[in-house]
N, C-alpha and C positions, 0 to 999 in steps of 0.2 A: 636743714639741710647735710646730707651724710655726703663725706668728700668724698669720692674714690681714692687720693690721692693717705686719708685715713685721718688723723686727729693732726691740728695745727699747730704749732709751736710754734706762740709772737715772743720775740727779745725787742728790744729798744736799750740805748742806751744814745743819751746826746740827736744828736743829729744818729745817730747809725740804726736804723731797725731792720730784719731778717723776718723772710718765713721760713721754719722747716717741716719738710712733709710726715710724715709718721712713713705715712708706705717707702724704703727706698733707702730712710735716712735723711731725706731729700732738699740740700735748698733752692727752693725755692721763687726766690726777692729777699732783693738788696736793696735799699734807700741809705745813700751818704751820703749828708746834704744836701739834700734836693733833688739829687740825679740815681737814676735805678742804674744800679752797677751788672743787677742780676735780673732779667726780663720775669716780669711776672709769669703768668698761664691762667683757662676760667677756670675757678672753680669746682666747675662739677665735670672736667676730662680729666682721666688720669695721663704724668709726665709724656711730656710728646718729647720724642727722640730722646728716651731717658738723661731725660732734665734734672738735673741736678741729685744723679744717682750713686751712694758707696757702690763699685764696682769689687769682692770677695765673691772665692776666694781665687780670680783672676782675672785679669778687665779686660778690653777684645774678644778674642776672636782663639779657638784652638779648630782648626778643619776636624770636619766630618763628628767631633766632638772627638776621638779617638787619643788617647796619648796614652805614654809607656813609664809607669810607674814602678823603678825598675825590674822586676824580671812579669811584669803581670799586664798586659794591656788591659786601660778599661774605656766605659761609651759612657760619654753624659751622654744628657738628655742634650735632641737638637733642637735651640732657643732660635737660630736665625733660618727658618724650613727655607725662607729664598735661595740663600747661596750652601746651607745645608752645613754649619757651623751651630757650635756651645758658645754660646755670648755671652760676654758682659758677666756670669760670674751666678750665685744662687740666692741672691738677698733681693735682685731688682726692685723682684713685690712683694717684700717680703714689709709685714708693718712691726715696727720696730719697738719694742718698750721704753717707753719714756721713762727712762726713770729716773733725771731731775729735771728744775728747771726751774731758774731766777729771772731776773727783768733781764739781763746779759747773756745768760750764759747755758748751754740742754746739754746733759749727756740721752743720746739712743744706742740702746745696745738690742743686738739679735745674736740670736745660735745661730751657727750654718751646722748643722744634722748630718751624721751618713746618711747616705743616698746615692741612689744610681748611676756609677762612674765615681763618686764622690767619697768614700766611706771611711771620712775625719771628719773629730767635733771640735768645732771652733766656737768661742765665745768672742765677738765683738760687741767696740766702743765706740762713738763719735761723735765728740765733746766740739759742739760752734759756739764761742766764746767772740761777741761783740770786743773790737777797739776803736780806738776816736777815729780810726781810717782806714772804716771800715770790716772783716772780719777773720777771724787766727781758726780752721781746726786742724784736732786734733781724734789723731783713730788708734785704737789698741786694739791688738789681736792674739790672744790665749791658745795655744793648741791642747787641745783638755782627751788628745790621744792618747794611746799610749805609746806609739810609735811618729816618727816624723811624721811629719803634715810639711809639705808643698800646700805654699802659700803665695801670690798678688792679693797688690790691692790698686783701685783708680778711682777716680770720682768723675764725675761731667758734669759740673756746670759749665753754663752758658753767660759767657759774659759781654754788655754791652757799655755806652753811655749814653744814655737811653734818650736823650733834650739832644741830640746828635743827628744826622745822615748819617747812616751807619757806615756806609759806602764810601763814605768820606774820615773815615777812622784807622790811621793808620795801623796796622799788624806786626805786629815785633815778634819773634821766635830766638831766641838764645841759642839756634841749634846750631850743627857740625855737620853733623848724618843725616838723609833720614833712610826710612824704608820699600823699597819699594815693592808692588805688590800688587798678584795674580786680581780676574778678571773675579775670584769670587775676595777679596780686601786681606791678601793674607804674604803674610812677607815674603816674595823669591831673591831677598840682595837687602842690603846698604850700601848707601853710597853717597859721595860731601854733595853737599847743597848748593843751587846752582839753577840758576834762571827762576822757575817760579815760587821752587823750596827754597831757594838765601831771602829768607825776612830778616837778615839780622842787620839794616838797616832801616828794616819796614819796608812795606808798600798800604798801600790805601788799600782795604778791605770790599769794595768792590773789585777790585780787580785781581783777585787770585782765587779761587776756588779748587777746597782739600776737603779730606780725607786722610790726611794722611800723619803717618808716625813719625816723631824726632828723639832724636836723642844726640851722643856728643853734648850737651850741655854744658855752659858759658855759665861759672854760678858769681856771684858780684862774691865780697868779702866777709862777708856773715854770712855765703856758704849756702846760701839760695838762688835759684836759676825762678829769672820773670821773665810772662810773658807776656807784654801789653797792648792797649788799643790810643791809643793819640788821640784825642780831639781838634782841633785845629785851633781853639785858647790854647793846646796845651796842656789838658784835665787830661793825666791819664792814672786806665786802669789796670794794673797789675795786679794776675797769675802767679804768685810764688809759691816755688816748691821747693824744701825741705826735705831735708837730706834722705837719703833712700829713694826718692820721687824721683829718680833717671833718668824721664822719660815722658814724651806729652805729646796727646794725640790732639791734633787741630783740627776740623769738621768747619764748613762754611756747610750754610740752608738757607732759602725762602722759602723752605717750609713752617718755621717757629710762627704759632699763633699771636697773632699781634707784630711779627717785624715783617718789617722788610724785608733785610737778610741781615741773619743772624750765625755769631760762633760760639761755639763749644770748641773751651777748654781745658782738658782731661790729664792730667795728672796722673799718670802712671808710675809702680816698680817696677812694668813691667809691662814688653813690649807682645803683641799681637803673638800668639802659638808658644809661649813663655814655659808649657807646660812639657810639648814639645822637647823644640830649645834646649830648656835648660839656663835662656835670658836674661835677670835681672830674680829668676824663680830662688824664695827666700824656702827654706826645709827649720822648718820648727819643730826642737826639740821639745815632748812631751812638757808640761807644763811654761814651755815659753812663754814671753811676753815680747811683743815686738810691737812700735812705737811710733810715728809720721806726722810727720804734722802739715804742712800749705796753707796758704786763707787767699782772700782779696783785699784787694788799696784801690783809693781815688786818690789821686793826689793834681798839687797847681800847677805840677812844676812838667 
């Protein structure tokens, strides 16, 4: 059977296994020590709600697809018709080249070609590597254009602790501020977290409803910011963000296949509307490479 998400890459190391889909280079399943940490979805369905997909050269939304590139106004294709935004970059539906594949590591590559509203050429790569407690993901973006190229990057994985009622998982987000949005889910301001947006100490997932961008992330001594889910028995699934991933979008939904409640934890280098605000936007010089890392772990602590 041909999958709408393309060829499937299977990785295995000890008690850790993962499945990567060719389309979107998406992480579509992760199991650690017998526990599902990234929930799967049916083989015959496209990635639901952007599950696991790499978002480049921008994550999240651009209002009306219109942005200023120096003195030039550019207009991207509208990929979120309901809200009339350009959403989640240009490689969401691309079938990546599976460039390297061993038992526990895989590298997938894709090119962003010049197109409507984005006249730049980028080489991109994502490498998934299994570790004893989860997975580490490395991204590289190289500007092959003759001029500087504006770039941002994000990823859209869903995280769970699969043998636990998701409503009882305690969600912690290490953010001190969040983005207020309008009815088109575009930022109109930034405020300190409070009430329902302050999850630094944690709240049960069943008590929150989020489609929210967060900033001012607290980092550990290893310079990683961790958004986590903790089960009643103390097991913790954590998504960590390395240097450069300065923002996180958190999205809760009851519509993920096979899940009563699911949460996407989306590391991002820039928030929504970055092509217009400049917030977090990176301008790569010709030939310049940008590397980033994030990952997911499951611990008994």
